[in-house]
C-alpha positions in Angstrom: -8.6 -17.8 3.1 -7.1 -14.4 4.0 -9.1 -11.2 3.8 -6.5 -10.1 1.1 -7.6 -13.1 -1.1 -11.2 -12.3 -0.4 -10.8 -8.7 -1.5 -8.6 -9.3 -4.6 -9.5 -12.2 -6.9 -6.1 -12.3 -8.5 -3.0 -14.0 -7.1 -0.3 -11.6 -5.8 -2.2 -8.4 -6.4 -0.4 -5.2 -7.5 -1.4 -1.9 -6.0 -0.4 1.2 -7.8 0.2 4.5 -5.9 -1.4 7.8 -6.9 0.9 10.3 -5.2 -1.3 13.3 -6.1 1.4 15.4 -7.8 0.4 18.5 -9.8 0.3 22.3 -9.3 -2.9 23.0 -7.5 -6.0 21.0 -6.6 -7.5 21.0 -10.1 -4.2 19.8 -11.7 -3.8 17.1 -9.0 -7.3 15.8 -9.8 -6.7 15.7 -13.5 -3.3 14.0 -13.2 -4.6 11.5 -10.6 -7.4 10.4 -13.0 -5.0 10.1 -15.9 -2.7 8.0 -13.9 -5.5 5.9 -12.5 -6.8 5.2 -16.0 -3.3 4.2 -17.2 -2.7 1.8 -14.3 -6.2 0.3 -14.3 -6.0 -0.1 -18.1 -2.8 -2.1 -17.8 -4.3 -4.4 -15.2 -3.2 -3.0 -11.9 -5.4 -4.6 -9.3 -5.7 -1.7 -6.8 -5.1 2.1 -6.7 -3.8 3.7 -3.5 -4.9 7.4 -3.2 -2.1 8.9 -1.1 -1.2 12.5 -0.2 2.5 12.1 -0.9 2.5 15.4 -2.8 -0.9 16.6 -1.8 -3.1 17.2 1.2 -5.9 15.2 2.9 -8.5 17.3 1.0 -6.8 16.3 -2.3 -7.3 12.7 -1.3 -11.0 13.2 -0.8 -11.4 15.0 -4.1 -9.6 12.2 -6.0 -11.6 9.5 -4.1 -14.8 11.2 -5.0 -13.8 11.3 -8.7 -12.5 7.7 -8.9 -15.4 6.2 -7.0 -17.7 7.6 -9.7 -15.8 5.8 -12.4 -15.7 2.1 -13.3 -12.0 1.5 -13.8 -12.0 -2.1 -12.7 -9.4 -1.7 -10.0 -10.1 -1.7 -6.3 -9.7 1.8 -4.7 -7.7 2.3 -1.5 -6.5 5.2 0.6 -3.5 6.2 2.7 -3.7 9.6 4.4 -0.2 10.2 5.6 0.1 11.7 9.1 -3.7 11.4 9.6 -4.9 7.8 10.0 -8.2 8.9 11.5 -9.0 10.8 8.3 -8.3 7.7 6.2 -10.9 5.7 8.1 -13.3 8.6 8.0 -13.0 8.6 4.2 -13.4 4.8 4.1 -16.8 5.3 5.9 -17.9 7.9 3.3 -16.6 6.2 0.1 -16.6 2.6 -1.1 -13.0 2.1 -0.3 -11.8 -1.5 -0.5 -8.6 -1.1 1.5 -6.7 1.3 3.8 -3.0 1.5 4.1 -1.4 2.8 7.3 2.4 3.2 7.1 3.0 2.0 10.7 0.8 -0.1 13.0 3.4 -1.1 15.5 6.9 -0.2 16.6 6.8 3.5 15.9 5.7 4.7 19.3 7.1 4.6 22.8 5.3 2.1 25.1 3.2 4.7 26.9 1.7 5.9 23.6 1.3 2.5 22.0 -1.6 1.3 24.1 -3.9 4.3 23.3 -2.8 4.0 19.6 -3.8 0.3 19.5 -7.2 1.0 21.1 -8.0 3.8 18.7 -6.8 1.8 15.7 -9.0 -1.2 16.7 -12.0 1.0 17.1 -11.5 2.6 13.7 -10.8 -0.7 12.1 -14.1 -2.1 13.4 -16.0 0.9 12.0 -15.2 0.0 8.3 -15.4 -3.1 6.2 -12.2 -2.2 4.3 -9.1 -4.3 4.4 -6.3 -2.8 6.5 -2.7 -3.0 5.3 -0.1 -1.9 7.8 3.6 -1.3 8.1 6.1 -2.4 10.7 9.7 -1.0 10.6 8.4 0.8 7.5 10.6 3.2 5.5 11.1 6.6 7.2 9.2 5.5 10.3 10.9 5.7 13.7 11.5 2.7 15.9 10.6 3.7 19.5 8.9 0.6 21.0 12.0 -0.8 22.7 10.8 -4.3 21.6 12.7 -6.8 19.3 11.7 -6.7 15.7 9.9 -10.0 15.8 7.7 -8.9 18.7 6.7 -5.7 16.8 6.0 -7.7 13.7 3.7 -10.1 15.6 1.9 -7.2 17.3 1.5 -5.4 13.9 0.2 -8.5 12.3 -2.6 -8.7 15.0 -3.6 -5.2 14.2 -4.1 -5.5 10.4 -5.0 -7.8 7.5 -1.7 -7.7 5.7 1.8 -6.3 6.4 3.5 -4.0 3.9 7.3 -4.5 4.0 10.0 -2.0 2.8 13.6 -1.4 3.3 14.8 2.1 4.1 13.7 4.4 1.3 11.3 5.0 -1.6 12.4 3.0 -4.7 14.9 1.0 -2.7 14.4 -2.8 -3.3 12.8 -4.5 -0.3 15.3 -6.7 1.6 14.3 -10.3 1.1 15.9 -11.2 4.4 13.5 -8.8 6.1 10.6 -10.4 4.3 11.8 -13.8 5.5 12.1 -12.5 9.0 8.6 -11.1 8.9 7.3 -14.4 7.5 9.0 -16.4 10.3 7.7 -14.0 13.0 4.1 -14.3 11.8 4.3 -18.0 11.0 2.8 -17.3 7.6 -0.6 -16.4 9.1 -0.7 -12.9 7.6 -0.1 -11.9 3.9 3.0 -9.9 3.2 3.2 -7.3 0.5 6.4 -5.7 -1.0 6.2 -2.0 -0.3 9.0 -0.5 -2.3 11.4 -1.3 -5.2 9.5 -3.9 -7.2 10.5 -3.9 -10.9 10.0 -6.2 -13.8 13.5 -7.4 -13.4 13.2 -8.4 -9.7 9.4 -9.3 -9.7 10.1 -13.1 -9.8 12.4 -13.0 -6.8 10.4 -10.5 -4.8 6.9 -12.1 -5.4 8.2 -15.6 -4.8 8.5 -14.5 -1.2 5.5 -12.2 -0.9 1.7 -12.1 -1.5 1.5 -8.9 -3.6 3.1 -5.5 -3.9 2.6 -1.8 -3.7 4.3 0.0 -6.6 4.9 3.7 -7.0 8.1 5.1 -8.4 8.7 2.3 -10.9 5.6 3.2 -12.9 6.8 6.8 -13.4 9.1 8.7 -15.8 12.7 7.9 -15.0 11.3 5.6 -12.3 11.4 8.5 -9.9 8.6 9.5 -7.4 8.6 13.0 -8.9 7.7 11.8 -12.4 4.3 11.0 -14.0 3.0 7.5 -14.5 3.9 6.2 -18.0 1.9 3.4 -19.6 4.9 1.4 -21.0 6.4 1.1 -17.5 3.2 -0.2 -16.1 2.7 -2.6 -19.0 6.1 -4.1 -18.7 5.8 -4.8 -14.9 2.3 -6.2 -15.3 3.4 -8.5 -18.1 6.1 -9.8 -15.8 3.5 -10.3 -13.0 1.0 -12.1 -15.3 3.8 -14.4 -16.4 4.5 -15.3 -12.8 0.8 -15.8 -12.1 0.4 -18.2 -15.1 3.5 -20.2 -14.0 2.3 -20.6 -10.4 
């Protein structure tokens, strides 16, 4: 049994992004709690607190608030541009999982070794599940290695790989998911990292073990919008239908 299955009791868990939009720290906190309640209330399995529009300090404020509530969803964290802060927060709060956008392939060879050592030390310091990206959207490719090698290395550094195409909201390339599956031999769970909708959920989740959803839950399905309950409800209905048919 994978650590993903041990952390999430549902098949093909859906993780919703809290992007921390809002004008000022207080507004970000209020909006994040509202959006967390919407997603958890509609059955989203995990909530990723991420400083997409905020700062690392906003992430901590939101974590502090959400961990004091009983929403029923697992709480996760992704501190963009500061992986060490994410692990520090996971040591301070009851975080179930950490997302790191790139765990392999994004650094030149001379920097990759020290990065791998530091990541392994931080990973050992927390019980949280680690979800990592390889060839993730907006991340550079500087390793000089073939994709399949980076994927195998990335898989050895985390508990699940998050797969995207090239941009936020862009459907994840199923050929890429298949390549990642082949490279890892099916030994590591794969999660869709962008572009999951109720219309493509059947196709996407047939090839993956879960998904991270951000923009699709929002007004006009854009990352700048606010999470809207009907969008969450429709996608989760589609997911529940897939689960019951499995």
